[in-house]
PDB file with SEQRES, HELIX, SHEET and CRYST1 records, atoms N, CA, C and O in Angstrom:
SEQRES   1 A   75  MET THR LYS LYS ARG GLU LYS PHE SER THR GLN MET ASP          
SEQRES   2 A   75  SER LYS LEU LEU LYS GLU LEU LYS ASP LEU ALA LYS SER          
SEQRES   3 A   75  GLU GLY ARG GLN ILE GLN SER ILE VAL GLU GLU ALA VAL          
SEQRES   4 A   75  GLU GLU TYR VAL ALA GLU ASN THR GLY TYR LYS MET HIS          
SEQRES   5 A   75  PRO GLU ILE LYS LYS ALA TYR ALA ARG SER ILE ASP ARG          
SEQRES   6 A   75  PHE ASP SER LEU TYR GLU LYS LEU ALA LYS                      
HELIX    1 AA1 SER A   14  GLU A   27  1                                  14    
HELIX    2 AA2 ILE A   31  THR A   47  1                                  17    
HELIX    3 AA3 PRO A   53  ALA A   74  1                                  22    
CRYST1    1.000    1.000    1.000  90.00  90.00  90.00 P 1           1          
ATOM      1  N   MET A   1     -22.194   6.631  -4.528  1.00  0.00           N  
ATOM      2  CA  MET A   1     -22.558   5.415  -3.837  1.00  0.00           C  
ATOM      3  C   MET A   1     -22.024   5.470  -2.407  1.00  0.00           C  
ATOM      4  O   MET A   1     -20.840   5.728  -2.188  1.00  0.00           O  
ATOM      5  N   THR A   2     -22.883   5.231  -1.462  1.00  0.00           N  
ATOM      6  CA  THR A   2     -22.499   5.244  -0.060  1.00  0.00           C  
ATOM      7  C   THR A   2     -21.977   3.883   0.353  1.00  0.00           C  
ATOM      8  O   THR A   2     -22.588   2.852   0.073  1.00  0.00           O  
ATOM      9  N   LYS A   3     -20.842   3.900   1.019  1.00  0.00           N  
ATOM     10  CA  LYS A   3     -20.275   2.648   1.509  1.00  0.00           C  
ATOM     11  C   LYS A   3     -21.005   2.216   2.762  1.00  0.00           C  
ATOM     12  O   LYS A   3     -21.366   3.042   3.600  1.00  0.00           O  
ATOM     13  N   LYS A   4     -21.221   0.915   2.886  1.00  0.00           N  
ATOM     14  CA  LYS A   4     -21.801   0.384   4.113  1.00  0.00           C  
ATOM     15  C   LYS A   4     -20.692   0.333   5.156  1.00  0.00           C  
ATOM     16  O   LYS A   4     -19.642  -0.263   4.917  1.00  0.00           O  
ATOM     17  N   ARG A   5     -20.909   0.932   6.270  1.00  0.00           N  
ATOM     18  CA  ARG A   5     -19.903   0.986   7.316  1.00  0.00           C  
ATOM     19  C   ARG A   5     -20.300   0.080   8.476  1.00  0.00           C  
ATOM     20  O   ARG A   5     -21.480  -0.122   8.766  1.00  0.00           O  
ATOM     21  N   GLU A   6     -19.280  -0.454   9.122  1.00  0.00           N  
ATOM     22  CA  GLU A   6     -19.493  -1.330  10.268  1.00  0.00           C  
ATOM     23  C   GLU A   6     -18.539  -0.891  11.368  1.00  0.00           C  
ATOM     24  O   GLU A   6     -17.361  -0.641  11.114  1.00  0.00           O  
ATOM     25  N   LYS A   7     -19.047  -0.800  12.579  1.00  0.00           N  
ATOM     26  CA  LYS A   7     -18.213  -0.389  13.701  1.00  0.00           C  
ATOM     27  C   LYS A   7     -17.334  -1.534  14.165  1.00  0.00           C  
ATOM     28  O   LYS A   7     -17.724  -2.701  14.129  1.00  0.00           O  
ATOM     29  N   PHE A   8     -16.141  -1.172  14.601  1.00  0.00           N  
ATOM     30  CA  PHE A   8     -15.240  -2.122  15.234  1.00  0.00           C  
ATOM     31  C   PHE A   8     -14.348  -1.319  16.174  1.00  0.00           C  
ATOM     32  O   PHE A   8     -14.284  -0.093  16.085  1.00  0.00           O  
ATOM     33  N   SER A   9     -13.682  -1.998  17.050  1.00  0.00           N  
ATOM     34  CA  SER A   9     -12.776  -1.271  17.950  1.00  0.00           C  
ATOM     35  C   SER A   9     -11.412  -1.929  17.926  1.00  0.00           C  
ATOM     36  O   SER A   9     -11.276  -3.122  17.652  1.00  0.00           O  
ATOM     37  N   THR A  10     -10.417  -1.132  18.216  1.00  0.00           N  
ATOM     38  CA  THR A  10      -9.050  -1.626  18.273  1.00  0.00           C  
ATOM     39  C   THR A  10      -8.269  -0.756  19.230  1.00  0.00           C  
ATOM     40  O   THR A  10      -8.813   0.185  19.808  1.00  0.00           O  
ATOM     41  N   GLN A  11      -7.026  -1.058  19.396  1.00  0.00           N  
ATOM     42  CA  GLN A  11      -6.158  -0.265  20.266  1.00  0.00           C  
ATOM     43  C   GLN A  11      -4.871   0.028  19.514  1.00  0.00           C  
ATOM     44  O   GLN A  11      -4.477  -0.703  18.605  1.00  0.00           O  
ATOM     45  N   MET A  12      -4.222   1.124  19.918  1.00  0.00           N  
ATOM     46  CA  MET A  12      -2.917   1.436  19.346  1.00  0.00           C  
ATOM     47  C   MET A  12      -2.101   2.205  20.362  1.00  0.00           C  
ATOM     48  O   MET A  12      -2.621   2.676  21.373  1.00  0.00           O  
ATOM     49  N   ASP A  13      -0.832   2.325  20.083  1.00  0.00           N  
ATOM     50  CA  ASP A  13       0.086   3.062  20.926  1.00  0.00           C  
ATOM     51  C   ASP A  13      -0.452   4.473  21.156  1.00  0.00           C  
ATOM     52  O   ASP A  13      -0.886   5.134  20.212  1.00  0.00           O  
ATOM     53  N   SER A  14      -0.427   4.929  22.390  1.00  0.00           N  
ATOM     54  CA  SER A  14      -1.025   6.231  22.721  1.00  0.00           C  
ATOM     55  C   SER A  14      -0.344   7.391  22.001  1.00  0.00           C  
ATOM     56  O   SER A  14      -1.010   8.351  21.612  1.00  0.00           O  
ATOM     57  N   LYS A  15       0.971   7.315  21.820  1.00  0.00           N  
ATOM     58  CA  LYS A  15       1.682   8.382  21.097  1.00  0.00           C  
ATOM     59  C   LYS A  15       1.250   8.414  19.634  1.00  0.00           C  
ATOM     60  O   LYS A  15       1.032   9.484  19.066  1.00  0.00           O  
ATOM     61  N   LEU A  16       1.130   7.241  19.033  1.00  0.00           N  
ATOM     62  CA  LEU A  16       0.692   7.160  17.640  1.00  0.00           C  
ATOM     63  C   LEU A  16      -0.732   7.676  17.493  1.00  0.00           C  
ATOM     64  O   LEU A  16      -1.041   8.379  16.531  1.00  0.00           O  
ATOM     65  N   LEU A  17      -1.594   7.336  18.431  1.00  0.00           N  
ATOM     66  CA  LEU A  17      -2.978   7.809  18.379  1.00  0.00           C  
ATOM     67  C   LEU A  17      -3.034   9.329  18.478  1.00  0.00           C  
ATOM     68  O   LEU A  17      -3.811   9.966  17.767  1.00  0.00           O  
ATOM     69  N   LYS A  18      -2.219   9.916  19.353  1.00  0.00           N  
ATOM     70  CA  LYS A  18      -2.194  11.381  19.450  1.00  0.00           C  
ATOM     71  C   LYS A  18      -1.739  12.000  18.132  1.00  0.00           C  
ATOM     72  O   LYS A  18      -2.301  12.998  17.682  1.00  0.00           O  
ATOM     73  N   GLU A  19      -0.704  11.397  17.509  1.00  0.00           N  
ATOM     74  CA  GLU A  19      -0.238  11.908  16.223  1.00  0.00           C  
ATOM     75  C   GLU A  19      -1.333  11.804  15.162  1.00  0.00           C  
ATOM     76  O   GLU A  19      -1.494  12.702  14.335  1.00  0.00           O  
ATOM     77  N   LEU A  20      -2.079  10.708  15.192  1.00  0.00           N  
ATOM     78  CA  LEU A  20      -3.181  10.520  14.246  1.00  0.00           C  
ATOM     79  C   LEU A  20      -4.261  11.573  14.459  1.00  0.00           C  
ATOM     80  O   LEU A  20      -4.768  12.154  13.500  1.00  0.00           O  
ATOM     81  N   LYS A  21      -4.607  11.813  15.709  1.00  0.00           N  
ATOM     82  CA  LYS A  21      -5.621  12.830  16.012  1.00  0.00           C  
ATOM     83  C   LYS A  21      -5.155  14.211  15.566  1.00  0.00           C  
ATOM     84  O   LYS A  21      -5.929  14.976  14.991  1.00  0.00           O  
ATOM     85  N   ASP A  22      -3.896  14.526  15.830  1.00  0.00           N  
ATOM     86  CA  ASP A  22      -3.352  15.827  15.419  1.00  0.00           C  
ATOM     87  C   ASP A  22      -3.361  15.974  13.900  1.00  0.00           C  
ATOM     88  O   ASP A  22      -3.705  17.032  13.371  1.00  0.00           O  
ATOM     89  N   LEU A  23      -2.984  14.909  13.208  1.00  0.00           N  
ATOM     90  CA  LEU A  23      -2.974  14.937  11.749  1.00  0.00           C  
ATOM     91  C   LEU A  23      -4.390  15.129  11.208  1.00  0.00           C  
ATOM     92  O   LEU A  23      -4.616  15.946  10.316  1.00  0.00           O  
ATOM     93  N   ALA A  24      -5.329  14.379  11.747  1.00  0.00           N  
ATOM     94  CA  ALA A  24      -6.721  14.507  11.304  1.00  0.00           C  
ATOM     95  C   ALA A  24      -7.221  15.932  11.504  1.00  0.00           C  
ATOM     96  O   ALA A  24      -7.868  16.502  10.624  1.00  0.00           O  
ATOM     97  N   LYS A  25      -6.919  16.497  12.657  1.00  0.00           N  
ATOM     98  CA  LYS A  25      -7.351  17.865  12.946  1.00  0.00           C  
ATOM     99  C   LYS A  25      -6.712  18.857  11.977  1.00  0.00           C  
ATOM    100  O   LYS A  25      -7.384  19.756  11.472  1.00  0.00           O  
ATOM    101  N   SER A  26      -5.412  18.694  11.717  1.00  0.00           N  
ATOM    102  CA  SER A  26      -4.722  19.636  10.836  1.00  0.00           C  
ATOM    103  C   SER A  26      -5.212  19.552   9.395  1.00  0.00           C  
ATOM    104  O   SER A  26      -5.141  20.529   8.649  1.00  0.00           O  
ATOM    105  N   GLU A  27      -5.715  18.363   9.005  1.00  0.00           N  
ATOM    106  CA  GLU A  27      -6.228  18.185   7.648  1.00  0.00           C  
ATOM    107  C   GLU A  27      -7.742  18.405   7.564  1.00  0.00           C  
ATOM    108  O   GLU A  27      -8.321  18.355   6.479  1.00  0.00           O  
ATOM    109  N   GLY A  28      -8.371  18.645   8.700  1.00  0.00           N  
ATOM    110  CA  GLY A  28      -9.819  18.832   8.716  1.00  0.00           C  
ATOM    111  C   GLY A  28     -10.562  17.547   8.353  1.00  0.00           C  
ATOM    112  O   GLY A  28     -11.614  17.590   7.715  1.00  0.00           O  
ATOM    113  N   ARG A  29     -10.019  16.429   8.757  1.00  0.00           N  
ATOM    114  CA  ARG A  29     -10.614  15.122   8.437  1.00  0.00           C  
ATOM    115  C   ARG A  29     -10.966  14.387   9.716  1.00  0.00           C  
ATOM    116  O   ARG A  29     -10.491  14.722  10.801  1.00  0.00           O  
ATOM    117  N   GLN A  30     -11.807  13.381   9.563  1.00  0.00           N  
ATOM    118  CA  GLN A  30     -12.121  12.507  10.684  1.00  0.00           C  
ATOM    119  C   GLN A  30     -11.075  11.400  10.734  1.00  0.00           C  
ATOM    120  O   GLN A  30     -10.528  10.991   9.709  1.00  0.00           O  
ATOM    121  N   ILE A  31     -10.812  10.927  11.940  1.00  0.00           N  
ATOM    122  CA  ILE A  31      -9.850   9.836  12.114  1.00  0.00           C  
ATOM    123  C   ILE A  31     -10.261   8.636  11.282  1.00  0.00           C  
ATOM    124  O   ILE A  31      -9.414   7.987  10.668  1.00  0.00           O  
ATOM    125  N   GLN A  32     -11.552   8.333  11.255  1.00  0.00           N  
ATOM    126  CA  GLN A  32     -12.005   7.142  10.527  1.00  0.00           C  
ATOM    127  C   GLN A  32     -11.659   7.204   9.044  1.00  0.00           C  
ATOM    128  O   GLN A  32     -11.377   6.170   8.439  1.00  0.00           O  
ATOM    129  N   SER A  33     -11.673   8.392   8.444  1.00  0.00           N  
ATOM    130  CA  SER A  33     -11.349   8.479   7.019  1.00  0.00           C  
ATOM    131  C   SER A  33      -9.869   8.217   6.775  1.00  0.00           C  
ATOM    132  O   SER A  33      -9.505   7.614   5.766  1.00  0.00           O  
ATOM    133  N   ILE A  34      -9.013   8.667   7.694  1.00  0.00           N  
ATOM    134  CA  ILE A  34      -7.578   8.413   7.553  1.00  0.00           C  
ATOM    135  C   ILE A  34      -7.277   6.934   7.766  1.00  0.00           C  
ATOM    136  O   ILE A  34      -6.499   6.340   7.019  1.00  0.00           O  
ATOM    137  N   VAL A  35      -7.891   6.343   8.783  1.00  0.00           N  
ATOM    138  CA  VAL A  35      -7.675   4.917   9.056  1.00  0.00           C  
ATOM    139  C   VAL A  35      -8.182   4.083   7.890  1.00  0.00           C  
ATOM    140  O   VAL A  35      -7.504   3.149   7.462  1.00  0.00           O  
ATOM    141  N   GLU A  36      -9.354   4.399   7.371  1.00  0.00           N  
ATOM    142  CA  GLU A  36      -9.902   3.640   6.251  1.00  0.00           C  
ATOM    143  C   GLU A  36      -8.991   3.743   5.020  1.00  0.00           C  
ATOM    144  O   GLU A  36      -8.754   2.745   4.338  1.00  0.00           O  
ATOM    145  N   GLU A  37      -8.492   4.930   4.741  1.00  0.00           N  
ATOM    146  CA  GLU A  37      -7.576   5.121   3.613  1.00  0.00           C  
ATOM    147  C   GLU A  37      -6.300   4.296   3.800  1.00  0.00           C  
ATOM    148  O   GLU A  37      -5.831   3.650   2.863  1.00  0.00           O  
ATOM    149  N   ALA A  38      -5.748   4.320   5.004  1.00  0.00           N  
ATOM    150  CA  ALA A  38      -4.526   3.567   5.285  1.00  0.00           C  
ATOM    151  C   ALA A  38      -4.759   2.066   5.159  1.00  0.00           C  
ATOM    152  O   ALA A  38      -3.916   1.351   4.617  1.00  0.00           O  
ATOM    153  N   VAL A  39      -5.886   1.587   5.650  1.00  0.00           N  
ATOM    154  CA  VAL A  39      -6.189   0.158   5.573  1.00  0.00           C  
ATOM    155  C   VAL A  39      -6.420  -0.262   4.124  1.00  0.00           C  
ATOM    156  O   VAL A  39      -5.959  -1.325   3.711  1.00  0.00           O  
ATOM    157  N   GLU A  40      -7.126   0.556   3.351  1.00  0.00           N  
ATOM    158  CA  GLU A  40      -7.331   0.256   1.926  1.00  0.00           C  
ATOM    159  C   GLU A  40      -5.998   0.107   1.206  1.00  0.00           C  
ATOM    160  O   GLU A  40      -5.810  -0.832   0.433  1.00  0.00           O  
ATOM    161  N   GLU A  41      -5.069   1.032   1.459  1.00  0.00           N  
ATOM    162  CA  GLU A  41      -3.750   0.969   0.828  1.00  0.00           C  
ATOM    163  C   GLU A  41      -2.987  -0.276   1.273  1.00  0.00           C  
ATOM    164  O   GLU A  41      -2.350  -0.944   0.458  1.00  0.00           O  
ATOM    165  N   TYR A  42      -3.051  -0.584   2.560  1.00  0.00           N  
ATOM    166  CA  TYR A  42      -2.352  -1.754   3.088  1.00  0.00           C  
ATOM    167  C   TYR A  42      -2.883  -3.040   2.467  1.00  0.00           C  
ATOM    168  O   TYR A  42      -2.109  -3.905   2.056  1.00  0.00           O  
ATOM    169  N   VAL A  43      -4.199  -3.160   2.402  1.00  0.00           N  
ATOM    170  CA  VAL A  43      -4.814  -4.364   1.832  1.00  0.00           C  
ATOM    171  C   VAL A  43      -4.452  -4.486   0.354  1.00  0.00           C  
ATOM    172  O   VAL A  43      -4.113  -5.574  -0.114  1.00  0.00           O  
ATOM    173  N   ALA A  44      -4.521  -3.380  -0.381  1.00  0.00           N  
ATOM    174  CA  ALA A  44      -4.193  -3.412  -1.806  1.00  0.00           C  
ATOM    175  C   ALA A  44      -2.742  -3.850  -2.026  1.00  0.00           C  
ATOM    176  O   ALA A  44      -2.461  -4.635  -2.932  1.00  0.00           O  
ATOM    177  N   GLU A  45      -1.836  -3.351  -1.211  1.00  0.00           N  
ATOM    178  CA  GLU A  45      -0.420  -3.695  -1.360  1.00  0.00           C  
ATOM    179  C   GLU A  45      -0.124  -5.142  -0.975  1.00  0.00           C  
ATOM    180  O   GLU A  45       0.815  -5.743  -1.496  1.00  0.00           O  
ATOM    181  N   ASN A  46      -0.910  -5.697  -0.075  1.00  0.00           N  
ATOM    182  CA  ASN A  46      -0.586  -7.008   0.472  1.00  0.00           C  
ATOM    183  C   ASN A  46      -1.469  -8.146  -0.003  1.00  0.00           C  
ATOM    184  O   ASN A  46      -1.320  -9.273   0.468  1.00  0.00           O  
ATOM    185  N   THR A  47      -2.377  -7.881  -0.918  1.00  0.00           N  
ATOM    186  CA  THR A  47      -3.228  -8.954  -1.425  1.00  0.00           C  
ATOM    187  C   THR A  47      -3.036  -9.195  -2.910  1.00  0.00           C  
ATOM    188  O   THR A  47      -3.665 -10.086  -3.481  1.00  0.00           O  
ATOM    189  N   GLY A  48      -2.182  -8.420  -3.534  1.00  0.00           N  
ATOM    190  CA  GLY A  48      -1.941  -8.593  -4.956  1.00  0.00           C  
ATOM    191  C   GLY A  48      -1.000  -9.746  -5.226  1.00  0.00           C  
ATOM    192  O   GLY A  48      -0.596 -10.469  -4.316  1.00  0.00           O  
ATOM    193  N   TYR A  49      -0.664  -9.902  -6.475  1.00  0.00           N  
ATOM    194  CA  TYR A  49       0.239 -10.957  -6.905  1.00  0.00           C  
ATOM    195  C   TYR A  49       1.611 -10.737  -6.279  1.00  0.00           C  
ATOM    196  O   TYR A  49       2.133  -9.622  -6.288  1.00  0.00           O  
ATOM    197  N   LYS A  50       2.185 -11.793  -5.742  1.00  0.00           N  
ATOM    198  CA  LYS A  50       3.531 -11.735  -5.186  1.00  0.00           C  
ATOM    199  C   LYS A  50       4.408 -12.712  -5.938  1.00  0.00           C  
ATOM    200  O   LYS A  50       4.157 -13.917  -5.950  1.00  0.00           O  
ATOM    201  N   MET A  51       5.444 -12.173  -6.565  1.00  0.00           N  
ATOM    202  CA  MET A  51       6.351 -12.991  -7.351  1.00  0.00           C  
ATOM    203  C   MET A  51       7.240 -13.812  -6.411  1.00  0.00           C  
ATOM    204  O   MET A  51       7.763 -13.294  -5.424  1.00  0.00           O  
ATOM    205  N   HIS A  52       7.399 -15.091  -6.730  1.00  0.00           N  
ATOM    206  CA  HIS A  52       8.281 -15.960  -5.958  1.00  0.00           C  
ATOM    207  C   HIS A  52       9.696 -15.382  -6.019  1.00  0.00           C  
ATOM    208  O   HIS A  52      10.125 -14.935  -7.083  1.00  0.00           O  
ATOM    209  N   PRO A  53      10.431 -15.382  -4.903  1.00  0.00           N  
ATOM    210  CA  PRO A  53      11.763 -14.767  -4.880  1.00  0.00           C  
ATOM    211  C   PRO A  53      12.715 -15.300  -5.958  1.00  0.00           C  
ATOM    212  O   PRO A  53      13.488 -14.532  -6.531  1.00  0.00           O  
ATOM    213  N   GLU A  54      12.666 -16.601  -6.237  1.00  0.00           N  
ATOM    214  CA  GLU A  54      13.561 -17.153  -7.266  1.00  0.00           C  
ATOM    215  C   GLU A  54      13.173 -16.654  -8.659  1.00  0.00           C  
ATOM    216  O   GLU A  54      14.043 -16.394  -9.490  1.00  0.00           O  
ATOM    217  N   ILE A  55      11.891 -16.522  -8.908  1.00  0.00           N  
ATOM    218  CA  ILE A  55      11.418 -15.983 -10.191  1.00  0.00           C  
ATOM    219  C   ILE A  55      11.821 -14.523 -10.309  1.00  0.00           C  
ATOM    220  O   ILE A  55      12.229 -14.068 -11.377  1.00  0.00           O  
ATOM    221  N   LYS A  56      11.707 -13.797  -9.213  1.00  0.00           N  
ATOM    222  CA  LYS A  56      12.083 -12.389  -9.213  1.00  0.00           C  
ATOM    223  C   LYS A  56      13.573 -12.226  -9.527  1.00  0.00           C  
ATOM    224  O   LYS A  56      13.956 -11.330 -10.279  1.00  0.00           O  
ATOM    225  N   LYS A  57      14.416 -13.096  -8.949  1.00  0.00           N  
ATOM    226  CA  LYS A  57      15.852 -13.049  -9.226  1.00  0.00           C  
ATOM    227  C   LYS A  57      16.135 -13.357 -10.692  1.00  0.00           C  
ATOM    228  O   LYS A  57      16.954 -12.690 -11.325  1.00  0.00           O  
ATOM    229  N   ALA A  58      15.452 -14.373 -11.232  1.00  0.00           N  
ATOM    230  CA  ALA A  58      15.646 -14.740 -12.633  1.00  0.00           C  
ATOM    231  C   ALA A  58      15.219 -13.593 -13.553  1.00  0.00           C  
ATOM    232  O   ALA A  58      15.882 -13.309 -14.550  1.00  0.00           O  
ATOM    233  N   TYR A  59      14.118 -12.946 -13.210  1.00  0.00           N  
ATOM    234  CA  TYR A  59      13.643 -11.802 -13.982  1.00  0.00           C  
ATOM    235  C   TYR A  59      14.688 -10.677 -13.964  1.00  0.00           C  
ATOM    236  O   TYR A  59      14.987 -10.087 -15.002  1.00  0.00           O  
ATOM    237  N   ALA A  60      15.235 -10.389 -12.790  1.00  0.00           N  
ATOM    238  CA  ALA A  60      16.242  -9.333 -12.668  1.00  0.00           C  
ATOM    239  C   ALA A  60      17.490  -9.672 -13.489  1.00  0.00           C  
ATOM    240  O   ALA A  60      18.060  -8.801 -14.145  1.00  0.00           O  
ATOM    241  N   ARG A  61      17.908 -10.931 -13.449  1.00  0.00           N  
ATOM    242  CA  ARG A  61      19.076 -11.348 -14.245  1.00  0.00           C  
ATOM    243  C   ARG A  61      18.790 -11.181 -15.736  1.00  0.00           C  
ATOM    244  O   ARG A  61      19.653 -10.745 -16.498  1.00  0.00           O  
ATOM    245  N   SER A  62      17.579 -11.528 -16.142  1.00  0.00           N  
ATOM    246  CA  SER A  62      17.186 -11.398 -17.537  1.00  0.00           C  
ATOM    247  C   SER A  62      17.228  -9.940 -17.983  1.00  0.00           C  
ATOM    248  O   SER A  62      17.721  -9.630 -19.067  1.00  0.00           O  
ATOM    249  N   ILE A  63      16.716  -9.059 -17.155  1.00  0.00           N  
ATOM    250  CA  ILE A  63      16.732  -7.625 -17.474  1.00  0.00           C  
ATOM    251  C   ILE A  63      18.173  -7.142 -17.600  1.00  0.00           C  
ATOM    252  O   ILE A  63      18.512  -6.419 -18.537  1.00  0.00           O  
ATOM    253  N   ASP A  64      19.017  -7.543 -16.654  1.00  0.00           N  
ATOM    254  CA  ASP A  64      20.434  -7.129 -16.715  1.00  0.00           C  
ATOM    255  C   ASP A  64      21.100  -7.618 -17.999  1.00  0.00           C  
ATOM    256  O   ASP A  64      21.850  -6.885 -18.645  1.00  0.00           O  
ATOM    257  N   ARG A  65      20.817  -8.845 -18.349  1.00  0.00           N  
ATOM    258  CA  ARG A  65      21.508  -9.456 -19.493  1.00  0.00           C  
ATOM    259  C   ARG A  65      20.962  -8.997 -20.845  1.00  0.00           C  
ATOM    260  O   ARG A  65      21.730  -8.767 -21.779  1.00  0.00           O  
ATOM    261  N   PHE A  66      19.649  -8.866 -20.950  1.00  0.00           N  
ATOM    262  CA  PHE A  66      19.026  -8.614 -22.254  1.00  0.00           C  
ATOM    263  C   PHE A  66      18.338  -7.255 -22.365  1.00  0.00           C  
ATOM    264  O   PHE A  66      17.476  -7.072 -23.224  1.00  0.00           O  
ATOM    265  N   ASP A  67      18.701  -6.309 -21.517  1.00  0.00           N  
ATOM    266  CA  ASP A  67      18.027  -5.015 -21.500  1.00  0.00           C  
ATOM    267  C   ASP A  67      18.018  -4.341 -22.861  1.00  0.00           C  
ATOM    268  O   ASP A  67      16.974  -3.857 -23.299  1.00  0.00           O  
ATOM    269  N   SER A  68      19.153  -4.297 -23.537  1.00  0.00           N  
ATOM    270  CA  SER A  68      19.218  -3.624 -24.849  1.00  0.00           C  
ATOM    271  C   SER A  68      18.353  -4.338 -25.869  1.00  0.00           C  
ATOM    272  O   SER A  68      17.730  -3.689 -26.709  1.00  0.00           O  
ATOM    273  N   LEU A  69      18.300  -5.667 -25.812  1.00  0.00           N  
ATOM    274  CA  LEU A  69      17.452  -6.428 -26.721  1.00  0.00           C  
ATOM    275  C   LEU A  69      15.980  -6.117 -26.459  1.00  0.00           C  
ATOM    276  O   LEU A  69      15.213  -5.906 -27.398  1.00  0.00           O  
ATOM    277  N   TYR A  70      15.590  -6.087 -25.202  1.00  0.00           N  
ATOM    278  CA  TYR A  70      14.195  -5.774 -24.861  1.00  0.00           C  
ATOM    279  C   TYR A  70      13.800  -4.380 -25.348  1.00  0.00           C  
ATOM    280  O   TYR A  70      12.676  -4.164 -25.801  1.00  0.00           O  
ATOM    281  N   GLU A  71      14.742  -3.440 -25.248  1.00  0.00           N  
ATOM    282  CA  GLU A  71      14.446  -2.071 -25.728  1.00  0.00           C  
ATOM    283  C   GLU A  71      14.241  -2.067 -27.228  1.00  0.00           C  
ATOM    284  O   GLU A  71      13.331  -1.399 -27.718  1.00  0.00           O  
ATOM    285  N   LYS A  72      15.065  -2.798 -27.975  1.00  0.00           N  
ATOM    286  CA  LYS A  72      14.917  -2.876 -29.433  1.00  0.00           C  
ATOM    287  C   LYS A  72      13.603  -3.550 -29.802  1.00  0.00           C  
ATOM    288  O   LYS A  72      12.915  -3.097 -30.717  1.00  0.00           O  
ATOM    289  N   LEU A  73      13.249  -4.605 -29.118  1.00  0.00           N  
ATOM    290  CA  LEU A  73      11.992  -5.315 -29.406  1.00  0.00           C  
ATOM    291  C   LEU A  73      10.765  -4.456 -29.100  1.00  0.00           C  
ATOM    292  O   LEU A  73       9.720  -4.611 -29.733  1.00  0.00           O  
ATOM    293  N   ALA A  74      10.893  -3.567 -28.147  1.00  0.00           N  
ATOM    294  CA  ALA A  74       9.761  -2.718 -27.759  1.00  0.00           C  
ATOM    295  C   ALA A  74       9.466  -1.641 -28.796  1.00  0.00           C  
ATOM    296  O   ALA A  74       8.374  -1.074 -28.809  1.00  0.00           O  
ATOM    297  N   LYS A  75      10.433  -1.356 -29.665  1.00  0.00           N  
ATOM    298  CA  LYS A  75      10.247  -0.282 -30.667  1.00  0.00           C  
ATOM    299  C   LYS A  75       9.468  -0.762 -31.860  1.00  0.00           C  
ATOM    300  O   LYS A  75       9.224   0.009 -32.788  1.00  0.00           O  
TER     301      LYS A  75                                                      
END                                                                             
């Protein structure tokens, strides 16, 4: 399946752009494929479920306190 592509333009630090071009050349890839891959990863990491910090702390405390029990229950 071919992806529908749309042109857009942006700017970036000139040193970073040179590094990107060098990397693309060394990997035999086009810059657009590297940028698209990086953006896909960024979007995936930043659009998923985010646990509230207080819930995350409570979860960590629970794991610390009941780890052996959870292991027994998993068997």
